[in-house]
C-alpha positions as CSV (number, residue, x, y, z in Angstrom):
1,X,-0.2,-0.2,0.1
2,X,1.4,3.4,-1.3
3,X,0.7,6.8,0.9
4,X,0.7,10.0,-1.0
5,X,0.6,13.6,0.9
6,X,-1.1,14.3,-2.6
7,X,-2.8,11.8,-5.0
8,X,-3.8,13.0,-8.5
9,X,-6.0,10.6,-10.5
10,X,-5.6,11.5,-14.3
11,X,-2.7,12.1,-15.9
12,X,-3.2,14.9,-18.5
13,X,-2.1,18.8,-18.6
14,X,-4.4,19.4,-15.4
15,X,-2.4,17.1,-13.4
16,X,1.2,18.0,-14.2
17,X,-0.2,21.6,-13.5
18,X,-1.5,20.7,-10.3
19,X,1.8,18.9,-9.5
20,X,3.6,22.4,-10.3
21,X,1.1,24.3,-8.1
22,X,1.6,21.9,-5.2
23,X,5.5,22.6,-5.6
24,X,5.1,26.3,-5.5
25,X,3.6,25.7,-1.7
26,X,5.2,22.7,-0.7
27,X,8.4,21.4,-2.1
28,X,8.8,18.1,-0.1
29,X,5.6,16.3,0.1
30,X,5.0,13.1,-1.7
31,X,3.0,13.1,-5.0
32,X,1.4,10.0,-6.8
33,X,-0.3,10.2,-10.4
34,X,-2.3,7.4,-11.3
35,X,-3.1,7.5,-15.0
36,X,-4.6,5.3,-17.8
37,X,-2.6,6.9,-20.2
38,X,0.6,5.0,-21.0
39,X,2.5,8.4,-21.5
40,X,3.7,10.9,-19.2
41,X,1.7,13.9,-19.2
42,X,2.1,16.1,-22.5
43,X,0.8,19.1,-24.2
44,X,-2.6,18.4,-25.7
45,X,-3.0,21.3,-28.4
46,X,-0.1,20.1,-30.5
47,X,-2.1,16.6,-31.2
48,X,-4.2,18.5,-33.6
49,X,-2.2,22.0,-34.4
50,X,1.7,21.8,-34.4
51,X,2.7,18.5,-34.7
52,X,1.1,18.4,-38.4
53,X,2.7,21.6,-39.0
54,X,6.4,20.1,-38.6
55,X,6.8,20.6,-34.7
56,X,8.6,17.4,-33.2
57,X,6.6,15.1,-31.2
58,X,9.5,15.5,-28.5
59,X,8.6,18.7,-27.8
60,X,4.9,17.7,-26.1
61,X,6.2,16.3,-23.3
62,X,5.7,18.0,-19.9
63,X,8.6,17.9,-17.1
64,X,6.5,16.4,-14.4
65,X,9.0,13.8,-13.4
66,X,11.5,16.8,-12.2
67,X,9.0,17.9,-9.5
68,X,9.6,14.3,-7.7
69,X,6.8,12.3,-8.9
70,X,5.7,9.1,-8.8
71,X,3.8,7.8,-12.1
72,X,1.3,4.9,-12.1
73,X,1.0,5.1,-15.8
74,X,-1.2,2.8,-17.8
75,X,-3.0,2.6,-14.9
76,X,-6.9,2.5,-14.3
77,X,-8.5,3.7,-11.0
78,X,-11.4,1.3,-10.1
79,X,-12.6,2.0,-6.4
80,X,-12.5,5.4,-4.7
81,X,-13.3,5.7,-0.6
82,X,-13.3,9.4,-0.3
83,X,-14.1,9.1,3.5
84,X,-11.4,6.5,4.3
85,X,-8.9,8.3,1.8
86,X,-8.1,5.2,-0.1
87,X,-8.0,4.3,-4.2
88,X,-7.7,1.0,-5.4
89,X,-6.7,0.5,-8.8
90,X,-7.9,-2.2,-11.7
91,X,-4.9,-4.2,-10.7
92,X,-5.6,-4.5,-6.7
93,X,-3.2,-2.1,-6.0
94,X,-4.1,0.3,-2.8
95,X,-2.9,3.8,-2.6
96,X,-4.0,6.2,0.5
97,X,-3.6,10.1,0.9
98,X,-4.0,13.0,2.6
99,X,-5.4,15.4,-0.4
100,X,-6.7,14.0,-3.4
101,X,-7.4,15.5,-7.0
102,X,-10.0,14.3,-9.4
103,X,-8.0,15.5,-12.8
104,X,-10.0,12.7,-14.9
105,X,-10.6,14.5,-17.8
106,X,-13.5,13.1,-20.3
107,X,-14.3,10.2,-22.6
108,X,-14.9,10.9,-26.4
109,X,-18.5,10.2,-27.5
110,X,-18.6,7.0,-29.6
111,X,-20.4,6.0,-32.7
112,X,-22.9,2.9,-32.1
113,X,-20.6,1.0,-34.8
114,X,-17.4,0.7,-36.2
115,X,-15.8,-0.3,-33.3
116,X,-11.5,-0.7,-33.9
117,X,-12.1,1.2,-37.0
118,X,-12.7,5.1,-35.9
119,X,-10.1,7.1,-34.0
120,X,-12.1,9.1,-31.4
121,X,-9.1,11.5,-31.4
122,X,-8.1,12.7,-28.0
123,X,-4.4,11.2,-26.9
124,X,-1.0,11.2,-28.2
125,X,-1.7,7.7,-29.3
126,X,-4.3,8.7,-31.4
127,X,-1.7,11.2,-32.8
128,X,0.6,8.4,-33.6
129,X,-1.9,5.9,-35.1
130,X,-3.6,8.9,-37.3
131,X,-0.2,9.8,-38.6
132,X,0.8,6.5,-39.6
133,X,-2.4,5.8,-41.5
134,X,-2.1,9.2,-43.0
135,X,1.3,8.5,-44.3
136,X,-0.2,5.4,-46.2
137,X,-3.5,6.2,-47.5
138,X,-5.1,8.9,-49.5
139,X,-8.5,9.9,-48.3
140,X,-9.8,10.2,-44.7
141,X,-13.4,10.8,-43.5
142,X,-13.7,13.0,-40.5
143,X,-16.9,13.2,-38.4
144,X,-18.1,16.2,-36.8
145,X,-17.8,19.7,-37.8
146,X,-16.7,21.3,-34.5
147,X,-13.4,22.3,-32.8
148,X,-11.6,19.0,-33.1
149,X,-13.2,18.2,-36.6
150,X,-12.5,21.5,-38.0
151,X,-8.8,21.3,-36.5
152,X,-8.5,18.0,-37.7
153,X,-10.0,18.3,-41.4
154,X,-7.2,21.3,-41.4
155,X,-4.1,19.3,-40.4
156,X,-4.9,16.1,-42.5
157,X,-5.4,18.5,-45.9
158,X,-2.4,20.3,-45.2
159,X,-0.3,17.2,-45.3
160,X,-1.7,16.3,-48.5
161,X,-4.3,13.5,-47.6
162,X,-7.9,14.2,-49.3
163,X,-10.4,14.8,-46.5
164,X,-14.1,14.5,-46.2
165,X,-16.2,16.1,-43.4
166,X,-19.5,15.0,-42.4
167,X,-21.7,16.5,-39.7
168,X,-25.4,17.1,-39.0
169,X,-25.1,20.8,-38.6
170,X,-25.6,23.5,-41.4
171,X,-22.1,24.5,-41.7
172,X,-18.4,24.0,-40.0
173,X,-18.3,25.4,-36.4
174,X,-22.5,26.4,-36.6
175,X,-22.7,25.9,-32.9
176,X,-20.3,28.5,-31.8
177,X,-20.1,30.8,-35.1
178,X,-22.5,33.1,-36.3
179,X,-24.3,31.6,-39.4
180,X,-22.4,33.8,-41.8
181,X,-19.1,33.3,-40.3
182,X,-19.9,29.4,-40.6
183,X,-20.8,29.9,-44.1
184,X,-18.1,31.8,-44.8
185,X,-15.7,28.6,-43.4
186,X,-17.5,26.1,-45.0
187,X,-16.4,27.4,-48.5
188,X,-13.2,28.5,-47.3
189,X,-12.8,24.6,-46.3
190,X,-14.1,23.4,-49.7
191,X,-11.7,26.3,-51.3
192,X,-8.6,24.2,-49.5
193,X,-9.7,20.8,-51.3
194,X,-11.9,19.7,-48.3
195,X,-15.1,18.1,-49.3
196,X,-17.5,19.4,-46.9
197,X,-20.9,17.4,-46.5
198,X,-23.1,19.5,-43.9
199,X,-26.7,18.2,-42.6
200,X,-25.4,14.6,-42.7
201,X,-25.0,12.1,-40.1
202,X,-23.0,8.9,-40.5
203,X,-24.9,5.7,-40.1
204,X,-23.2,3.1,-40.7
205,X,-19.7,1.6,-41.4
206,X,-18.9,-1.7,-42.7
207,X,-15.1,-3.0,-44.0
208,X,-14.0,-3.5,-47.6
209,X,-10.5,-4.8,-47.4
210,X,-8.2,-2.4,-45.9
211,X,-10.6,0.6,-46.2
212,X,-13.9,1.6,-44.3
213,X,-17.4,2.0,-46.4
214,X,-19.6,4.9,-44.3
215,X,-23.2,4.8,-45.2
216,X,-24.6,8.4,-44.2
217,X,-28.2,9.6,-43.8
218,X,-28.5,11.0,-47.3
219,X,-27.8,7.1,-48.5
220,X,-24.6,8.0,-49.6
221,X,-21.6,5.4,-49.5
222,X,-18.2,6.7,-48.6
223,X,-15.1,5.0,-49.0
224,X,-11.9,5.7,-47.4
225,X,-8.7,4.8,-45.9
226,X,-9.4,5.7,-42.5
227,X,-11.9,7.2,-40.1
228,X,-11.3,10.1,-37.4
229,X,-14.4,11.5,-35.1
230,X,-14.5,14.8,-33.1
231,X,-18.0,14.5,-31.8
232,X,-17.2,15.6,-28.1
233,X,-16.7,14.1,-25.0
234,X,-18.2,13.0,-21.7
235,X,-16.7,14.2,-18.3
236,X,-15.4,11.1,-16.2
237,X,-17.4,11.1,-13.3
238,X,-17.5,7.4,-12.2
239,X,-15.1,7.6,-9.3
240,X,-16.8,10.8,-8.1
241,X,-20.3,9.3,-8.2
242,X,-19.1,6.4,-6.5
243,X,-17.6,8.3,-3.6
244,X,-20.9,10.1,-3.2
245,X,-19.6,13.6,-4.4
246,X,-21.9,16.0,-6.0
247,X,-22.2,15.9,-9.5
248,X,-23.9,17.8,-12.3
249,X,-22.6,18.2,-16.1
250,X,-19.0,17.6,-13.8
251,X,-17.7,17.3,-10.4
252,X,-19.4,20.4,-8.8
253,X,-16.7,22.3,-6.7
254,X,-16.6,25.5,-4.7
255,X,-14.4,28.6,-5.6
256,X,-11.5,26.8,-3.9
257,X,-12.2,23.6,-6.0
258,X,-12.9,21.7,-3.3
259,X,-15.5,18.8,-3.9
260,X,-18.3,18.1,-1.7
261,X,-16.2,15.8,0.4
262,X,-13.5,16.8,2.5
263,X,-9.8,17.2,1.2
264,X,-11.0,16.0,-2.3
265,X,-10.6,18.6,-5.0
266,X,-11.3,18.5,-9.0
267,X,-10.0,20.5,-12.0
268,X,-9.7,20.6,-15.7
269,X,-12.4,19.2,-18.3
270,X,-14.3,17.4,-15.5
271,X,-14.9,20.3,-13.0
272,X,-17.8,22.1,-12.9
273,X,-17.2,25.5,-11.3
274,X,-18.7,29.2,-10.8
275,X,-17.5,32.2,-13.0
276,X,-18.1,35.4,-11.3
277,X,-17.8,37.7,-14.6
278,X,-20.7,35.1,-16.4
279,X,-22.3,34.7,-13.0
280,X,-23.0,31.3,-13.9
281,X,-21.7,27.6,-13.5
282,X,-18.8,26.5,-16.6
283,X,-17.3,23.1,-17.3
284,X,-14.4,24.2,-19.8
285,X,-12.4,21.7,-22.0
286,X,-9.4,23.7,-23.0
287,X,-5.8,24.1,-22.5
288,X,-6.1,27.7,-20.6
289,X,-8.4,26.3,-18.0
290,X,-6.4,22.8,-17.3
291,X,-3.4,24.7,-16.8
292,X,-4.6,27.7,-14.7
293,X,-7.1,25.6,-12.8
294,X,-4.9,22.5,-12.5
295,X,-2.3,24.7,-10.6
296,X,-4.8,26.4,-8.5
297,X,-5.9,23.5,-7.1
298,X,-2.5,22.3,-6.4
299,X,-1.8,25.4,-4.4
300,X,-5.1,25.3,-2.7
301,X,-4.3,21.1,-2.0
302,X,-1.0,22.4,-0.6
303,X,-2.5,24.9,2.0
304,X,-3.6,28.0,0.2
305,X,-7.0,29.1,0.0
306,X,-7.0,30.9,-3.1
307,X,-10.3,31.5,-5.0
308,X,-10.3,30.5,-8.8
309,X,-12.1,33.5,-10.6
310,X,-10.2,33.1,-13.7
311,X,-12.3,33.2,-17.0
312,X,-10.5,30.8,-19.9
313,X,-9.8,31.4,-23.0
314,X,-9.4,29.1,-25.9
315,X,-7.6,29.3,-29.6
316,X,-7.8,27.5,-32.8
317,X,-5.6,27.1,-35.9
318,X,-7.5,26.3,-39.1
319,X,-5.4,26.5,-42.4
320,X,-4.3,30.3,-42.5
321,X,-6.8,31.5,-39.8
322,X,-6.9,31.3,-36.6
323,X,-8.5,32.9,-33.1
324,X,-8.4,33.3,-29.5
325,X,-11.9,33.4,-27.5
326,X,-12.9,34.1,-24.2
327,X,-16.4,33.3,-22.5
328,X,-19.8,31.7,-24.2
329,X,-19.8,31.7,-27.8
330,X,-22.9,30.4,-28.8
331,X,-24.6,31.3,-32.2
332,X,-28.1,31.2,-30.6
333,X,-26.8,34.4,-28.8
334,X,-27.3,37.8,-30.4
335,X,-24.1,38.7,-32.1
336,X,-21.9,41.7,-33.4
337,X,-19.2,41.5,-35.8
338,X,-16.8,44.3,-35.7
339,X,-14.8,43.2,-38.9
340,X,-11.4,45.1,-39.6
341,X,-11.5,42.5,-42.9
342,X,-15.0,40.6,-43.6
343,X,-14.3,36.8,-42.1
344,X,-10.5,37.5,-42.3
345,X,-9.7,39.9,-39.0
346,X,-12.4,41.2,-36.4
347,X,-14.1,40.7,-33.2
348,X,-17.5,39.2,-32.9
349,X,-19.4,40.1,-29.9
350,X,-21.9,37.6,-28.1
351,X,-24.6,39.4,-26.0
352,X,-27.5,38.5,-23.8
353,X,-29.8,41.3,-22.2
354,X,-27.4,44.0,-23.1
355,X,-24.3,42.4,-21.4
356,X,-21.2,41.0,-23.5
357,X,-21.3,37.0,-22.8
358,X,-18.5,36.2,-25.2
359,X,-15.7,37.5,-27.3
360,X,-14.4,35.6,-30.6
361,X,-11.1,37.2,-31.8
362,X,-10.7,36.2,-35.4
363,X,-7.2,36.5,-36.6
364,X,-6.7,38.9,-34.0
365,X,-4.1,38.6,-31.1
366,X,-3.3,40.0,-27.7
367,X,-7.0,41.1,-27.0
368,X,-7.8,38.5,-24.6
369,X,-7.3,40.5,-21.3
370,X,-9.3,43.5,-22.9
371,X,-12.3,41.2,-24.0
372,X,-12.2,39.6,-20.3
373,X,-12.6,43.1,-19.0
374,X,-15.4,43.7,-21.3
375,X,-17.4,40.7,-20.2
376,X,-16.9,41.5,-16.5
377,X,-18.6,44.9,-17.2
378,X,-22.2,45.4,-16.4
379,X,-23.3,47.0,-19.8
380,X,-25.7,47.5,-21.1
381,X,-24.0,47.7,-24.5
382,X,-25.5,48.5,-27.9
383,X,-23.6,47.5,-31.3
384,X,-23.0,51.3,-31.6
385,X,-21.0,51.1,-28.1
386,X,-19.1,48.0,-29.2
387,X,-18.0,49.1,-32.6
388,X,-14.3,49.7,-32.2
389,X,-14.8,48.9,-28.5
390,X,-11.5,46.7,-28.2
391,X,-9.2,49.4,-28.7
392,X,-6.2,47.5,-30.7
393,X,-8.2,45.6,-32.7
394,X,-7.6,47.2,-35.9
395,X,-4.0,47.8,-34.5
396,X,-3.7,44.3,-34.2
397,X,-5.3,43.2,-37.4
398,X,-3.0,44.9,-39.3
399,X,-0.3,42.7,-38.1
C-alpha cells in the first residue's frame, strides 16, 4: 500500500499543472499520479495543431518527473473511498492519501458502430495511429464539424490527404459561430480542397478490405482509408459518483476547487465551477483552463485558500486562419461582428440582455485581457457601443 500526501487521478495537462502548483507551496510532500494513459503528461493542443505543421513530437512532453513525482501509468483507478481516503486501481493496488485531486478529464463520445475502425481523436497514441495511417492512405473521413473536427480536417488536408467532413449541422462551427461566419468557413474549407457534407449523419460503417465504407443519412456511400471522429466528450465522473460527491455536468466544486467531500478537489475538463464574470457555472475543455485551474487546485491542496475566478480562453488554427476566444460562444445568442476585413480579421461579440457574454477574436491577437474586462462590465451595450470597443483590434488586425 502506497501513501501520498497528494494523490492525483488523471495524467493530463491538469495533473501536471497541479504538481507545479503543489511544488510552489510544498517542496517536499509526496505526490503520486494514477493515469490510464501509458504516456507521461504532455501538451494536448499540438496533437491537432503544431505536430501537423512539422513540430517534433519530442516537444510535447511535460517535465512532470522533475518535480519528484511517482507516476503510475497505464493504470486505471477502479474504487474510490473518499471518506476512508483510499483508492484501489484495477490491478488491485491500493493507495492512501491526505489530499486528492480528481483530474479525470473526459471520454470521447462514440458511435454505435465501427468499433476498432474509428479514431476518436484525443491522445498522443491517437496521433501516432492517425499519422501512421495518413502516411499510407489517401482519403480520410472526419466525422464532426466542431472544434476537433475542423482542426483535424485542416491538419490532414495540409499534409496532402484528401478529406471529407461529415456532420449534421448547417456548416462548420455552426454551434459557436454566427451563421455568416460558419457559411464563410464552410466555403473556405472547400476552397482548400476539403469535401464538406453538412446536414448529414454517418449511420453505419462496414469494412471493404483495408478500407472503410461509411453510409450516411442521405444514403451516400463514402470509401476511405481512415476515419476520425471528433463529436465531443463526456466528463469522467464515475469515481466521483462512486464516492458520493456532488456531480452535475461534471464534478461540482466550490470557488476553492473543493468537491463536496473533505480533502477532495477536482479540476480541468471534469470540473463544474462558478465564474463570477459570467455569474454562471461552467465546465471548460480547453488548455488554459486545464493549466490555470490545475495549478490553482495544487496550490490549494498544499494549503492555500485562493479562489478560482479565472475566465479561461481558448484558441484554434484552421489552415491560415486562427482565433482566440473567451467566454460563451453560442450562435443562439445575439451577435455583433466588428470586421476590419470581413471574415478575415475582426471581433465577434456575443450578447445577452445587453451584456457581453463572449468575444471571438478572429485573426486578432493579444486582446484576451481586454475581452475579459469587457465581459466583466455590466453594460448594457448596444452595437454602436461595441464598434471599435476593443481599442487595439484594428492595430492588431494589421499585423
